[in-house]
PDB file of N, CA, C and O in Angstrom:
ATOM      1  N   MET A   1      -7.850 -18.654 -15.539  1.00  0.00           N
ATOM      2  CA  MET A   1      -6.856 -18.270 -14.543  1.00  0.00           C
ATOM      3  C   MET A   1      -7.018 -16.799 -14.143  1.00  0.00           C
ATOM      4  O   MET A   1      -6.808 -16.448 -12.982  1.00  0.00           O
ATOM      5  N   LYS A   2      -7.383 -15.957 -15.080  1.00  0.00           N
ATOM      6  CA  LYS A   2      -7.528 -14.543 -14.767  1.00  0.00           C
ATOM      7  C   LYS A   2      -8.646 -14.261 -13.756  1.00  0.00           C
ATOM      8  O   LYS A   2      -8.462 -13.400 -12.896  1.00  0.00           O
ATOM      9  N   PRO A   3      -9.816 -14.959 -13.819  1.00  0.00           N
ATOM     10  CA  PRO A   3     -10.847 -14.707 -12.810  1.00  0.00           C
ATOM     11  C   PRO A   3     -10.391 -15.066 -11.390  1.00  0.00           C
ATOM     12  O   PRO A   3     -10.767 -14.390 -10.432  1.00  0.00           O
ATOM     13  N   VAL A   4      -9.590 -16.115 -11.251  1.00  0.00           N
ATOM     14  CA  VAL A   4      -9.080 -16.508  -9.938  1.00  0.00           C
ATOM     15  C   VAL A   4      -8.134 -15.434  -9.410  1.00  0.00           C
ATOM     16  O   VAL A   4      -8.204 -15.068  -8.237  1.00  0.00           O
ATOM     17  N   PHE A   5      -7.261 -14.932 -10.260  1.00  0.00           N
ATOM     18  CA  PHE A   5      -6.334 -13.876  -9.862  1.00  0.00           C
ATOM     19  C   PHE A   5      -7.096 -12.627  -9.450  1.00  0.00           C
ATOM     20  O   PHE A   5      -6.756 -11.993  -8.451  1.00  0.00           O
ATOM     21  N   ALA A   6      -8.125 -12.268 -10.210  1.00  0.00           N
ATOM     22  CA  ALA A   6      -8.927 -11.078  -9.897  1.00  0.00           C
ATOM     23  C   ALA A   6      -9.634 -11.249  -8.552  1.00  0.00           C
ATOM     24  O   ALA A   6      -9.708 -10.303  -7.768  1.00  0.00           O
ATOM     25  N   ALA A   7     -10.151 -12.444  -8.281  1.00  0.00           N
ATOM     26  CA  ALA A   7     -10.842 -12.691  -7.014  1.00  0.00           C
ATOM     27  C   ALA A   7      -9.871 -12.591  -5.834  1.00  0.00           C
ATOM     28  O   ALA A   7     -10.197 -12.002  -4.804  1.00  0.00           O
ATOM     29  N   ILE A   8      -8.698 -13.159  -5.990  1.00  0.00           N
ATOM     30  CA  ILE A   8      -7.690 -13.086  -4.928  1.00  0.00           C
ATOM     31  C   ILE A   8      -7.263 -11.639  -4.699  1.00  0.00           C
ATOM     32  O   ILE A   8      -7.101 -11.201  -3.560  1.00  0.00           O
ATOM     33  N   PHE A   9      -7.084 -10.908  -5.788  1.00  0.00           N
ATOM     34  CA  PHE A   9      -6.700  -9.499  -5.678  1.00  0.00           C
ATOM     35  C   PHE A   9      -7.770  -8.703  -4.928  1.00  0.00           C
ATOM     36  O   PHE A   9      -7.443  -7.894  -4.061  1.00  0.00           O
ATOM     37  N   LEU A  10      -9.029  -8.924  -5.250  1.00  0.00           N
ATOM     38  CA  LEU A  10     -10.121  -8.210  -4.578  1.00  0.00           C
ATOM     39  C   LEU A  10     -10.193  -8.565  -3.095  1.00  0.00           C
ATOM     40  O   LEU A  10     -10.420  -7.693  -2.257  1.00  0.00           O
ATOM     41  N   LEU A  11     -10.003  -9.833  -2.773  1.00  0.00           N
ATOM     42  CA  LEU A  11     -10.007 -10.232  -1.370  1.00  0.00           C
ATOM     43  C   LEU A  11      -8.876  -9.551  -0.592  1.00  0.00           C
ATOM     44  O   LEU A  11      -9.074  -9.085   0.530  1.00  0.00           O
ATOM     45  N   CYS A  12      -7.718  -9.501  -1.190  1.00  0.00           N
ATOM     46  CA  CYS A  12      -6.577  -8.825  -0.549  1.00  0.00           C
ATOM     47  C   CYS A  12      -6.846  -7.336  -0.368  1.00  0.00           C
ATOM     48  O   CYS A  12      -6.508  -6.758   0.665  1.00  0.00           O
ATOM     49  N   LEU A  13      -7.445  -6.732  -1.358  1.00  0.00           N
ATOM     50  CA  LEU A  13      -7.760  -5.305  -1.296  1.00  0.00           C
ATOM     51  C   LEU A  13      -8.766  -5.019  -0.182  1.00  0.00           C
ATOM     52  O   LEU A  13      -8.590  -4.071   0.582  1.00  0.00           O
ATOM     53  N   VAL A  14      -9.810  -5.829  -0.088  1.00  0.00           N
ATOM     54  CA  VAL A  14     -10.820  -5.643   0.959  1.00  0.00           C
ATOM     55  C   VAL A  14     -10.199  -5.855   2.338  1.00  0.00           C
ATOM     56  O   VAL A  14     -10.445  -5.073   3.256  1.00  0.00           O
ATOM     57  N   PHE A  15      -9.403  -6.897   2.487  1.00  0.00           N
ATOM     58  CA  PHE A  15      -8.767  -7.183   3.768  1.00  0.00           C
ATOM     59  C   PHE A  15      -7.836  -6.055   4.193  1.00  0.00           C
ATOM     60  O   PHE A  15      -7.863  -5.635   5.350  1.00  0.00           O
ATOM     61  N   SER A  16      -7.009  -5.558   3.269  1.00  0.00           N
ATOM     62  CA  SER A  16      -6.065  -4.501   3.616  1.00  0.00           C
ATOM     63  C   SER A  16      -6.788  -3.207   3.952  1.00  0.00           C
ATOM     64  O   SER A  16      -6.331  -2.465   4.821  1.00  0.00           O
ATOM     65  N   SER A  17      -7.902  -2.914   3.293  1.00  0.00           N
ATOM     66  CA  SER A  17      -8.630  -1.683   3.607  1.00  0.00           C
ATOM     67  C   SER A  17      -9.263  -1.766   4.992  1.00  0.00           C
ATOM     68  O   SER A  17      -9.362  -0.750   5.679  1.00  0.00           O
ATOM     69  N   SER A  18      -9.693  -2.954   5.417  1.00  0.00           N
ATOM     70  CA  SER A  18     -10.262  -3.087   6.760  1.00  0.00           C
ATOM     71  C   SER A  18      -9.181  -2.905   7.819  1.00  0.00           C
ATOM     72  O   SER A  18      -9.455  -2.344   8.880  1.00  0.00           O
ATOM     73  N   LEU A  19      -7.969  -3.362   7.560  1.00  0.00           N
ATOM     74  CA  LEU A  19      -6.863  -3.132   8.489  1.00  0.00           C
ATOM     75  C   LEU A  19      -6.524  -1.654   8.562  1.00  0.00           C
ATOM     76  O   LEU A  19      -6.197  -1.146   9.635  1.00  0.00           O
ATOM     77  N   PHE A  20      -6.598  -0.965   7.446  1.00  0.00           N
ATOM     78  CA  PHE A  20      -6.303   0.460   7.412  1.00  0.00           C
ATOM     79  C   PHE A  20      -7.286   1.227   8.295  1.00  0.00           C
ATOM     80  O   PHE A  20      -6.887   2.154   9.001  1.00  0.00           O
ATOM     81  N   GLU A  21      -8.567   0.852   8.263  1.00  0.00           N
ATOM     82  CA  GLU A  21      -9.569   1.530   9.077  1.00  0.00           C
ATOM     83  C   GLU A  21      -9.281   1.349  10.563  1.00  0.00           C
ATOM     84  O   GLU A  21      -9.434   2.295  11.336  1.00  0.00           O
ATOM     85  N   VAL A  22      -8.870   0.165  10.975  1.00  0.00           N
ATOM     86  CA  VAL A  22      -8.546  -0.078  12.373  1.00  0.00           C
ATOM     87  C   VAL A  22      -7.355   0.778  12.779  1.00  0.00           C
ATOM     88  O   VAL A  22      -7.359   1.363  13.862  1.00  0.00           O
ATOM     89  N   THR A  23      -6.337   0.863  11.930  1.00  0.00           N
ATOM     90  CA  THR A  23      -5.161   1.670  12.220  1.00  0.00           C
ATOM     91  C   THR A  23      -5.522   3.136  12.343  1.00  0.00           C
ATOM     92  O   THR A  23      -5.045   3.814  13.253  1.00  0.00           O
ATOM     93  N   VAL A  24      -6.356   3.638  11.442  1.00  0.00           N
ATOM     94  CA  VAL A  24      -6.760   5.043  11.486  1.00  0.00           C
ATOM     95  C   VAL A  24      -7.544   5.317  12.761  1.00  0.00           C
ATOM     96  O   VAL A  24      -7.348   6.359  13.386  1.00  0.00           O
ATOM     97  N   ALA A  25      -8.421   4.414  13.157  1.00  0.00           N
ATOM     98  CA  ALA A  25      -9.202   4.606  14.378  1.00  0.00           C
ATOM     99  C   ALA A  25      -8.281   4.651  15.596  1.00  0.00           C
ATOM    100  O   ALA A  25      -8.453   5.495  16.476  1.00  0.00           O
ATOM    101  N   ALA A  26      -7.317   3.754  15.645  1.00  0.00           N
ATOM    102  CA  ALA A  26      -6.393   3.737  16.774  1.00  0.00           C
ATOM    103  C   ALA A  26      -5.559   5.000  16.805  1.00  0.00           C
ATOM    104  O   ALA A  26      -5.314   5.544  17.882  1.00  0.00           O
ATOM    105  N   SER A  27      -5.115   5.483  15.653  1.00  0.00           N
ATOM    106  CA  SER A  27      -4.289   6.676  15.645  1.00  0.00           C
ATOM    107  C   SER A  27      -5.104   7.902  16.027  1.00  0.00           C
ATOM    108  O   SER A  27      -4.545   8.855  16.570  1.00  0.00           O
ATOM    109  N   GLY A  28      -6.413   7.910  15.760  1.00  0.00           N
ATOM    110  CA  GLY A  28      -7.270   9.013  16.204  1.00  0.00           C
ATOM    111  C   GLY A  28      -7.321   9.080  17.718  1.00  0.00           C
ATOM    112  O   GLY A  28      -7.275  10.163  18.301  1.00  0.00           O
ATOM    113  N   PHE A  29      -7.415   7.918  18.355  1.00  0.00           N
ATOM    114  CA  PHE A  29      -7.377   7.842  19.815  1.00  0.00           C
ATOM    115  C   PHE A  29      -6.048   8.390  20.322  1.00  0.00           C
ATOM    116  O   PHE A  29      -6.011   9.224  21.226  1.00  0.00           O
ATOM    117  N   CYS A  30      -4.960   7.911  19.729  1.00  0.00           N
ATOM    118  CA  CYS A  30      -3.626   8.330  20.171  1.00  0.00           C
ATOM    119  C   CYS A  30      -3.384   9.808  19.897  1.00  0.00           C
ATOM    120  O   CYS A  30      -2.794  10.507  20.721  1.00  0.00           O
ATOM    121  N   ASP A  31      -3.837  10.283  18.746  1.00  0.00           N
ATOM    122  CA  ASP A  31      -3.653  11.704  18.419  1.00  0.00           C
ATOM    123  C   ASP A  31      -4.297  12.590  19.468  1.00  0.00           C
ATOM    124  O   ASP A  31      -3.688  13.562  19.915  1.00  0.00           O
ATOM    125  N   SER A  32      -5.517  12.268  19.867  1.00  0.00           N
ATOM    126  CA  SER A  32      -6.209  13.114  20.839  1.00  0.00           C
ATOM    127  C   SER A  32      -5.559  13.022  22.216  1.00  0.00           C
ATOM    128  O   SER A  32      -5.388  14.038  22.890  1.00  0.00           O
ATOM    129  N   LYS A  33      -5.198  11.817  22.636  1.00  0.00           N
ATOM    130  CA  LYS A  33      -4.560  11.650  23.952  1.00  0.00           C
ATOM    131  C   LYS A  33      -3.182  12.315  23.983  1.00  0.00           C
ATOM    132  O   LYS A  33      -2.817  12.953  24.970  1.00  0.00           O
ATOM    133  N   CYS A  34      -2.419  12.160  22.893  1.00  0.00           N
ATOM    134  CA  CYS A  34      -1.067  12.732  22.858  1.00  0.00           C
ATOM    135  C   CYS A  34      -1.095  14.253  22.726  1.00  0.00           C
ATOM    136  O   CYS A  34      -0.190  14.928  23.217  1.00  0.00           O
ATOM    137  N   SER A  35      -2.112  14.797  22.075  1.00  0.00           N
ATOM    138  CA  SER A  35      -2.174  16.261  21.978  1.00  0.00           C
ATOM    139  C   SER A  35      -2.387  16.874  23.360  1.00  0.00           C
ATOM    140  O   SER A  35      -1.872  17.954  23.647  1.00  0.00           O
ATOM    141  N   VAL A  36      -3.145  16.187  24.219  1.00  0.00           N
ATOM    142  CA  VAL A  36      -3.314  16.655  25.601  1.00  0.00           C
ATOM    143  C   VAL A  36      -2.009  16.464  26.367  1.00  0.00           C
ATOM    144  O   VAL A  36      -1.549  17.371  27.060  1.00  0.00           O
ATOM    145  N   ARG A  37      -1.413  15.276  26.237  1.00  0.00           N
ATOM    146  CA  ARG A  37      -0.181  14.957  26.966  1.00  0.00           C
ATOM    147  C   ARG A  37       0.952  15.927  26.617  1.00  0.00           C
ATOM    148  O   ARG A  37       1.747  16.296  27.481  1.00  0.00           O
ATOM    149  N   CYS A  38       1.019  16.334  25.358  1.00  0.00           N
ATOM    150  CA  CYS A  38       2.133  17.163  24.883  1.00  0.00           C
ATOM    151  C   CYS A  38       1.779  18.651  24.792  1.00  0.00           C
ATOM    152  O   CYS A  38       2.550  19.430  24.232  1.00  0.00           O
ATOM    153  N   SER A  39       0.644  19.050  25.323  1.00  0.00           N
ATOM    154  CA  SER A  39       0.193  20.442  25.158  1.00  0.00           C
ATOM    155  C   SER A  39       1.146  21.462  25.767  1.00  0.00           C
ATOM    156  O   SER A  39       1.196  22.600  25.301  1.00  0.00           O
ATOM    157  N   LYS A  40       1.899  21.088  26.787  1.00  0.00           N
ATOM    158  CA  LYS A  40       2.832  22.031  27.424  1.00  0.00           C
ATOM    159  C   LYS A  40       4.296  21.701  27.142  1.00  0.00           C
ATOM    160  O   LYS A  40       5.192  22.266  27.769  1.00  0.00           O
ATOM    161  N   ALA A  41       4.540  20.791  26.205  1.00  0.00           N
ATOM    162  CA  ALA A  41       5.917  20.372  25.912  1.00  0.00           C
ATOM    163  C   ALA A  41       6.694  21.488  25.236  1.00  0.00           C
ATOM    164  O   ALA A  41       6.137  22.256  24.452  1.00  0.00           O
ATOM    165  N   GLY A  42       7.978  21.576  25.541  1.00  0.00           N
ATOM    166  CA  GLY A  42       8.839  22.570  24.905  1.00  0.00           C
ATOM    167  C   GLY A  42       9.090  22.250  23.445  1.00  0.00           C
ATOM    168  O   GLY A  42       9.095  23.150  22.606  1.00  0.00           O
ATOM    169  N   ILE A  43       9.298  20.983  23.129  1.00  0.00           N
ATOM    170  CA  ILE A  43       9.519  20.544  21.747  1.00  0.00           C
ATOM    171  C   ILE A  43       8.341  19.636  21.393  1.00  0.00           C
ATOM    172  O   ILE A  43       8.423  18.413  21.499  1.00  0.00           O
ATOM    173  N   LYS A  44       7.244  20.268  20.972  1.00  0.00           N
ATOM    174  CA  LYS A  44       5.965  19.574  20.803  1.00  0.00           C
ATOM    175  C   LYS A  44       6.009  18.474  19.755  1.00  0.00           C
ATOM    176  O   LYS A  44       5.442  17.403  19.973  1.00  0.00           O
ATOM    177  N   ASP A  45       6.674  18.708  18.610  1.00  0.00           N
ATOM    178  CA  ASP A  45       6.663  17.683  17.556  1.00  0.00           C
ATOM    179  C   ASP A  45       7.380  16.413  18.005  1.00  0.00           C
ATOM    180  O   ASP A  45       6.948  15.313  17.659  1.00  0.00           O
ATOM    181  N   ARG A  46       8.458  16.539  18.763  1.00  0.00           N
ATOM    182  CA  ARG A  46       9.160  15.357  19.270  1.00  0.00           C
ATOM    183  C   ARG A  46       8.295  14.630  20.302  1.00  0.00           C
ATOM    184  O   ARG A  46       8.217  13.401  20.302  1.00  0.00           O
ATOM    185  N   CYS A  47       7.650  15.397  21.179  1.00  0.00           N
ATOM    186  CA  CYS A  47       6.763  14.805  22.178  1.00  0.00           C
ATOM    187  C   CYS A  47       5.638  14.031  21.504  1.00  0.00           C
ATOM    188  O   CYS A  47       5.334  12.906  21.900  1.00  0.00           O
ATOM    189  N   LEU A  48       5.020  14.626  20.492  1.00  0.00           N
ATOM    190  CA  LEU A  48       3.921  13.960  19.785  1.00  0.00           C
ATOM    191  C   LEU A  48       4.392  12.688  19.085  1.00  0.00           C
ATOM    192  O   LEU A  48       3.677  11.686  19.066  1.00  0.00           O
ATOM    193  N   LYS A  49       5.590  12.727  18.514  1.00  0.00           N
ATOM    194  CA  LYS A  49       6.132  11.554  17.820  1.00  0.00           C
ATOM    195  C   LYS A  49       6.295  10.382  18.781  1.00  0.00           C
ATOM    196  O   LYS A  49       5.799   9.286  18.516  1.00  0.00           O
ATOM    197  N   TYR A  50       6.989  10.610  19.899  1.00  0.00           N
ATOM    198  CA  TYR A  50       7.258   9.520  20.827  1.00  0.00           C
ATOM    199  C   TYR A  50       6.018   9.108  21.612  1.00  0.00           C
ATOM    200  O   TYR A  50       5.849   7.930  21.925  1.00  0.00           O
ATOM    201  N   CYS A  51       5.166  10.047  21.927  1.00  0.00           N
ATOM    202  CA  CYS A  51       3.906   9.703  22.575  1.00  0.00           C
ATOM    203  C   CYS A  51       3.081   8.814  21.644  1.00  0.00           C
ATOM    204  O   CYS A  51       2.487   7.832  22.089  1.00  0.00           O
ATOM    205  N   GLY A  52       3.042   9.151  20.364  1.00  0.00           N
ATOM    206  CA  GLY A  52       2.294   8.355  19.392  1.00  0.00           C
ATOM    207  C   GLY A  52       2.836   6.942  19.272  1.00  0.00           C
ATOM    208  O   GLY A  52       2.066   5.983  19.207  1.00  0.00           O
ATOM    209  N   ILE A  53       4.163   6.806  19.242  1.00  0.00           N
ATOM    210  CA  ILE A  53       4.791   5.480  19.171  1.00  0.00           C
ATOM    211  C   ILE A  53       4.407   4.665  20.407  1.00  0.00           C
ATOM    212  O   ILE A  53       4.025   3.501  20.294  1.00  0.00           O
ATOM    213  N   CYS A  54       4.509   5.276  21.571  1.00  0.00           N
ATOM    214  CA  CYS A  54       4.200   4.569  22.818  1.00  0.00           C
ATOM    215  C   CYS A  54       2.716   4.226  22.905  1.00  0.00           C
ATOM    216  O   CYS A  54       2.356   3.134  23.346  1.00  0.00           O
ATOM    217  N   CYS A  55       1.866   5.138  22.493  1.00  0.00           N
ATOM    218  CA  CYS A  55       0.426   4.905  22.541  1.00  0.00           C
ATOM    219  C   CYS A  55       0.023   3.762  21.615  1.00  0.00           C
ATOM    220  O   CYS A  55      -0.771   2.904  22.002  1.00  0.00           O
ATOM    221  N   GLU A  56       0.557   3.741  20.409  1.00  0.00           N
ATOM    222  CA  GLU A  56       0.219   2.667  19.464  1.00  0.00           C
ATOM    223  C   GLU A  56       0.620   1.306  20.028  1.00  0.00           C
ATOM    224  O   GLU A  56      -0.090   0.318  19.839  1.00  0.00           O
ATOM    225  N   LYS A  57       1.748   1.257  20.713  1.00  0.00           N
ATOM    226  CA  LYS A  57       2.219  -0.016  21.251  1.00  0.00           C
ATOM    227  C   LYS A  57       1.479  -0.393  22.535  1.00  0.00           C
ATOM    228  O   LYS A  57       1.132  -1.558  22.728  1.00  0.00           O
ATOM    229  N   CYS A  58       1.237   0.573  23.406  1.00  0.00           N
ATOM    230  CA  CYS A  58       0.662   0.294  24.723  1.00  0.00           C
ATOM    231  C   CYS A  58      -0.858   0.449  24.773  1.00  0.00           C
ATOM    232  O   CYS A  58      -1.497  -0.059  25.695  1.00  0.00           O
ATOM    233  N   LYS A  59      -1.437   1.133  23.812  1.00  0.00           N
ATOM    234  CA  LYS A  59      -2.886   1.374  23.770  1.00  0.00           C
ATOM    235  C   LYS A  59      -3.379   2.218  24.943  1.00  0.00           C
ATOM    236  O   LYS A  59      -4.546   2.133  25.326  1.00  0.00           O
ATOM    237  N   CYS A  60      -2.491   3.029  25.508  1.00  0.00           N
ATOM    238  CA  CYS A  60      -2.903   3.950  26.565  1.00  0.00           C
ATOM    239  C   CYS A  60      -1.886   5.082  26.673  1.00  0.00           C
ATOM    240  O   CYS A  60      -0.735   4.951  26.257  1.00  0.00           O
ATOM    241  N   VAL A  61      -2.343   6.195  27.242  1.00  0.00           N
ATOM    242  CA  VAL A  61      -1.502   7.357  27.508  1.00  0.00           C
ATOM    243  C   VAL A  61      -1.906   7.873  28.885  1.00  0.00           C
ATOM    244  O   VAL A  61      -3.098   8.029  29.149  1.00  0.00           O
ATOM    245  N   PRO A  62      -0.948   8.142  29.770  1.00  0.00           N
ATOM    246  CA  PRO A  62      -1.297   8.663  31.092  1.00  0.00           C
ATOM    247  C   PRO A  62      -2.021  10.008  30.994  1.00  0.00           C
ATOM    248  O   PRO A  62      -1.793  10.775  30.058  1.00  0.00           O
ATOM    249  N   SER A  63      -2.885  10.285  31.957  1.00  0.00           N
ATOM    250  CA  SER A  63      -3.620  11.544  31.949  1.00  0.00           C
ATOM    251  C   SER A  63      -2.700  12.701  32.323  1.00  0.00           C
ATOM    252  O   SER A  63      -1.651  12.503  32.936  1.00  0.00           O
ATOM    253  N   GLY A  64      -3.103  13.889  31.951  1.00  0.00           N
ATOM    254  CA  GLY A  64      -2.346  15.084  32.292  1.00  0.00           C
ATOM    255  C   GLY A  64      -1.172  15.325  31.364  1.00  0.00           C
ATOM    256  O   GLY A  64      -0.949  14.592  30.400  1.00  0.00           O
ATOM    257  N   THR A  65      -0.428  16.377  31.682  1.00  0.00           N
ATOM    258  CA  THR A  65       0.697  16.763  30.828  1.00  0.00           C
ATOM    259  C   THR A  65       2.037  16.252  31.355  1.00  0.00           C
ATOM    260  O   THR A  65       3.047  16.339  30.658  1.00  0.00           O
ATOM    261  N   TYR A  66       2.056  15.722  32.572  1.00  0.00           N
ATOM    262  CA  TYR A  66       3.301  15.240  33.169  1.00  0.00           C
ATOM    263  C   TYR A  66       2.964  14.235  34.267  1.00  0.00           C
ATOM    264  O   TYR A  66       1.928  14.357  34.921  1.00  0.00           O
ATOM    265  N   GLY A  67       3.819  13.256  34.470  1.00  0.00           N
ATOM    266  CA  GLY A  67       3.625  12.292  35.540  1.00  0.00           C
ATOM    267  C   GLY A  67       2.489  11.321  35.245  1.00  0.00           C
ATOM    268  O   GLY A  67       2.150  11.077  34.087  1.00  0.00           O
ATOM    269  N   ASN A  68       1.914  10.779  36.290  1.00  0.00           N
ATOM    270  CA  ASN A  68       0.793   9.832  36.223  1.00  0.00           C
ATOM    271  C   ASN A  68       1.111   8.571  35.417  1.00  0.00           C
ATOM    272  O   ASN A  68       0.196   7.894  34.948  1.00  0.00           O
ATOM    273  N   LYS A  69       2.388   8.250  35.253  1.00  0.00           N
ATOM    274  CA  LYS A  69       2.754   7.082  34.442  1.00  0.00           C
ATOM    275  C   LYS A  69       2.348   5.769  35.098  1.00  0.00           C
ATOM    276  O   LYS A  69       2.362   4.727  34.443  1.00  0.00           O
ATOM    277  N   HIS A  70       1.988   5.798  36.382  1.00  0.00           N
ATOM    278  CA  HIS A  70       1.498   4.591  37.050  1.00  0.00           C
ATOM    279  C   HIS A  70       0.185   4.110  36.430  1.00  0.00           C
ATOM    280  O   HIS A  70      -0.178   2.943  36.578  1.00  0.00           O
ATOM    281  N   GLU A  71      -0.524   4.997  35.743  1.00  0.00           N
ATOM    282  CA  GLU A  71      -1.784   4.639  35.086  1.00  0.00           C
ATOM    283  C   GLU A  71      -1.573   3.702  33.890  1.00  0.00           C
ATOM    284  O   GLU A  71      -2.495   3.001  33.473  1.00  0.00           O
ATOM    285  N   CYS A  72      -0.362   3.698  33.349  1.00  0.00           N
ATOM    286  CA  CYS A  72      -0.083   2.914  32.147  1.00  0.00           C
ATOM    287  C   CYS A  72       1.320   2.301  32.258  1.00  0.00           C
ATOM    288  O   CYS A  72       2.286   2.888  31.768  1.00  0.00           O
ATOM    289  N   PRO A  73       1.443   1.130  32.895  1.00  0.00           N
ATOM    290  CA  PRO A  73       2.760   0.530  33.124  1.00  0.00           C
ATOM    291  C   PRO A  73       3.570   0.292  31.849  1.00  0.00           C
ATOM    292  O   PRO A  73       4.788   0.474  31.857  1.00  0.00           O
ATOM    293  N   CYS A  74       2.925  -0.110  30.762  1.00  0.00           N
ATOM    294  CA  CYS A  74       3.640  -0.335  29.506  1.00  0.00           C
ATOM    295  C   CYS A  74       4.295   0.968  29.046  1.00  0.00           C
ATOM    296  O   CYS A  74       5.465   0.981  28.662  1.00  0.00           O
ATOM    297  N   TYR A  75       3.548   2.042  29.087  1.00  0.00           N
ATOM    298  CA  TYR A  75       4.027   3.373  28.695  1.00  0.00           C
ATOM    299  C   TYR A  75       5.198   3.778  29.603  1.00  0.00           C
ATOM    300  O   TYR A  75       6.215   4.290  29.136  1.00  0.00           O
ATOM    301  N   ARG A  76       5.031   3.539  30.889  1.00  0.00           N
ATOM    302  CA  ARG A  76       6.057   3.891  31.879  1.00  0.00           C
ATOM    303  C   ARG A  76       7.344   3.111  31.671  1.00  0.00           C
ATOM    304  O   ARG A  76       8.432   3.663  31.832  1.00  0.00           O
ATOM    305  N   ASP A  77       7.236   1.822  31.312  1.00  0.00           N
ATOM    306  CA  ASP A  77       8.403   0.942  31.282  1.00  0.00           C
ATOM    307  C   ASP A  77       9.155   0.922  29.957  1.00  0.00           C
ATOM    308  O   ASP A  77      10.216   0.303  29.882  1.00  0.00           O
ATOM    309  N   MET A  78       8.656   1.568  28.917  1.00  0.00           N
ATOM    310  CA  MET A  78       9.379   1.587  27.641  1.00  0.00           C
ATOM    311  C   MET A  78      10.637   2.440  27.781  1.00  0.00           C
ATOM    312  O   MET A  78      10.592   3.551  28.310  1.00  0.00           O
ATOM    313  N   LYS A  79      11.746   1.911  27.303  1.00  0.00           N
ATOM    314  CA  LYS A  79      13.042   2.607  27.392  1.00  0.00           C
ATOM    315  C   LYS A  79      13.636   2.789  26.002  1.00  0.00           C
ATOM    316  O   LYS A  79      13.372   2.001  25.094  1.00  0.00           O
ATOM    317  N   ASN A  80      14.445   3.843  25.844  1.00  0.00           N
ATOM    318  CA  ASN A  80      15.155   4.035  24.581  1.00  0.00           C
ATOM    319  C   ASN A  80      16.448   3.227  24.605  1.00  0.00           C
ATOM    320  O   ASN A  80      16.709   2.500  25.563  1.00  0.00           O
ATOM    321  N   SER A  81      17.247   3.349  23.571  1.00  0.00           N
ATOM    322  CA  SER A  81      18.472   2.543  23.471  1.00  0.00           C
ATOM    323  C   SER A  81      19.496   2.891  24.551  1.00  0.00           C
ATOM    324  O   SER A  81      20.414   2.113  24.810  1.00  0.00           O
ATOM    325  N   LYS A  82      19.343   4.058  25.182  1.00  0.00           N
ATOM    326  CA  LYS A  82      20.265   4.465  26.238  1.00  0.00           C
ATOM    327  C   LYS A  82      19.744   4.125  27.632  1.00  0.00           C
ATOM    328  O   LYS A  82      20.367   4.469  28.637  1.00  0.00           O
ATOM    329  N   GLY A  83      18.582   3.438  27.686  1.00  0.00           N
ATOM    330  CA  GLY A  83      18.032   3.028  28.964  1.00  0.00           C
ATOM    331  C   GLY A  83      17.197   4.087  29.670  1.00  0.00           C
ATOM    332  O   GLY A  83      16.793   3.899  30.818  1.00  0.00           O
ATOM    333  N   LYS A  84      16.938   5.193  28.993  1.00  0.00           N
ATOM    334  CA  LYS A  84      16.131   6.257  29.583  1.00  0.00           C
ATOM    335  C   LYS A  84      14.683   6.114  29.107  1.00  0.00           C
ATOM    336  O   LYS A  84      14.427   5.456  28.098  1.00  0.00           O
ATOM    337  N   PRO A  85      13.740   6.722  29.822  1.00  0.00           N
ATOM    338  CA  PRO A  85      12.330   6.599  29.415  1.00  0.00           C
ATOM    339  C   PRO A  85      12.098   7.081  27.987  1.00  0.00           C
ATOM    340  O   PRO A  85      12.564   8.153  27.601  1.00  0.00           O
ATOM    341  N   LYS A  86      11.375   6.280  27.206  1.00  0.00           N
ATOM    342  CA  LYS A  86      11.103   6.610  25.817  1.00  0.00           C
ATOM    343  C   LYS A  86       9.885   7.503  25.696  1.00  0.00           C
ATOM    344  O   LYS A  86       9.822   8.365  24.820  1.00  0.00           O
ATOM    345  N   CYS A  87       8.917   7.297  26.578  1.00  0.00           N
ATOM    346  CA  CYS A  87       7.617   7.958  26.444  1.00  0.00           C
ATOM    347  C   CYS A  87       7.545   9.223  27.290  1.00  0.00           C
ATOM    348  O   CYS A  87       7.950   9.224  28.452  1.00  0.00           O
ATOM    349  N   PRO A  88       7.027  10.303  26.701  1.00  0.00           N
ATOM    350  CA  PRO A  88       6.942  11.575  27.441  1.00  0.00           C
ATOM    351  C   PRO A  88       5.844  11.569  28.495  1.00  0.00           C
ATOM    352  O   PRO A  88       5.654  12.565  29.194  1.00  0.00           O
TER     353      PRO A  88
END
């Protein structure tokens, strides 16, 4: 019984590590895009947080530091609980 448990554990470990690599790669994309998007923000850490959330969900970030949200409809259409735009 122990060899079966060890094999299942190893398979789970390998699978979870491959998912981690995909997540890290995606966040690298978002980090670079959001650092450009938020470069002129007054409250940079908040901008980076919400830009990162929107980027992870939408897989895109509009170009430039302001506007251009037509380039990414998902990013443009995300709203917070008060109905205002969520993404910077």
